[in-house]
C-alpha positions as CSV (number, residue, x, y, z in Angstrom):
1,X,-51.8,19.2,30.0
2,X,-52.5,15.6,29.3
3,X,-48.6,14.0,27.6
4,X,-51.1,11.1,26.2
5,X,-52.2,14.1,23.6
6,X,-47.9,15.2,22.7
7,X,-46.4,12.0,23.5
8,X,-46.9,8.1,23.1
9,X,-44.5,4.8,24.1
10,X,-45.4,2.1,21.3
11,X,-42.8,-1.0,21.6
12,X,-43.2,-0.8,17.7
13,X,-41.1,2.3,17.1
14,X,-37.9,3.3,18.7
15,X,-37.9,0.0,20.9
16,X,-40.5,1.8,22.7
17,X,-38.6,4.5,24.0
18,X,-41.2,8.4,24.7
19,X,-41.7,9.8,21.0
20,X,-43.7,12.8,20.0
21,X,-46.6,11.3,19.3
22,X,-47.2,10.5,15.5
23,X,-43.5,10.4,14.6
24,X,-40.2,8.8,15.7
25,X,-38.5,12.1,17.2
26,X,-37.9,10.8,20.8
27,X,-38.3,12.9,24.5
28,X,-34.6,11.9,24.8
29,X,-33.3,13.4,21.1
30,X,-34.9,16.4,21.8
31,X,-33.1,16.7,25.7
32,X,-30.1,15.9,24.2
33,X,-30.3,18.6,21.9
34,X,-31.3,21.1,24.0
35,X,-28.4,20.6,26.3
36,X,-26.6,20.4,23.8
37,X,-27.4,24.3,22.7
38,X,-29.9,24.4,20.6
39,X,-32.7,26.9,21.0
40,X,-36.0,26.4,21.2
41,X,-36.3,28.2,17.2
42,X,-33.6,25.9,16.4
43,X,-35.4,23.1,16.5
44,X,-38.4,23.3,13.8
45,X,-35.4,24.2,11.7
46,X,-34.5,20.0,12.0
47,X,-37.9,18.9,12.9
48,X,-40.2,20.9,11.0
49,X,-43.4,19.0,12.5
50,X,-42.5,20.1,15.6
51,X,-44.5,22.4,17.4
52,X,-44.5,24.6,21.1
53,X,-47.0,22.1,22.5
54,X,-45.0,19.4,21.8
55,X,-41.5,20.7,23.4
56,X,-44.0,21.5,26.5
57,X,-44.6,18.2,26.5
58,X,-41.2,16.7,26.5
59,X,-39.8,19.0,29.0
60,X,-43.0,18.6,30.9
61,X,-42.6,14.5,30.7
62,X,-38.8,15.0,31.9
63,X,-39.9,17.0,35.2
64,X,-42.3,14.3,36.0
65,X,-39.9,11.5,35.4
66,X,-36.7,13.4,37.1
67,X,-39.8,13.6,40.1
68,X,-40.8,10.4,40.0
69,X,-37.3,8.5,40.0
70,X,-36.1,11.6,43.0
71,X,-39.2,10.4,45.0
72,X,-38.0,6.4,45.1
73,X,-34.2,7.0,45.3
74,X,-33.9,7.9,49.2
75,X,-36.5,4.5,50.0
76,X,-33.2,3.2,47.5
77,X,-30.5,4.9,49.9
78,X,-32.4,4.0,53.4
79,X,-31.6,-0.5,52.1
């Protein structure tokens, strides 16, 4: 999946936070709603423009970011 098709980072939109392309909905917003108990089926009621592809892109973006952080962490701990 090409995440740039679904997620954009623009310093003029939401302070440069990663957002669903074409919206002001941040990756963080979606993750926070899901962590708070909202289901994938609940989200379109609050965000009608969201598609299942957007949710998969958000999860993949978060997983890739976590992977990058966990790769750096052992090096930082050794310092």
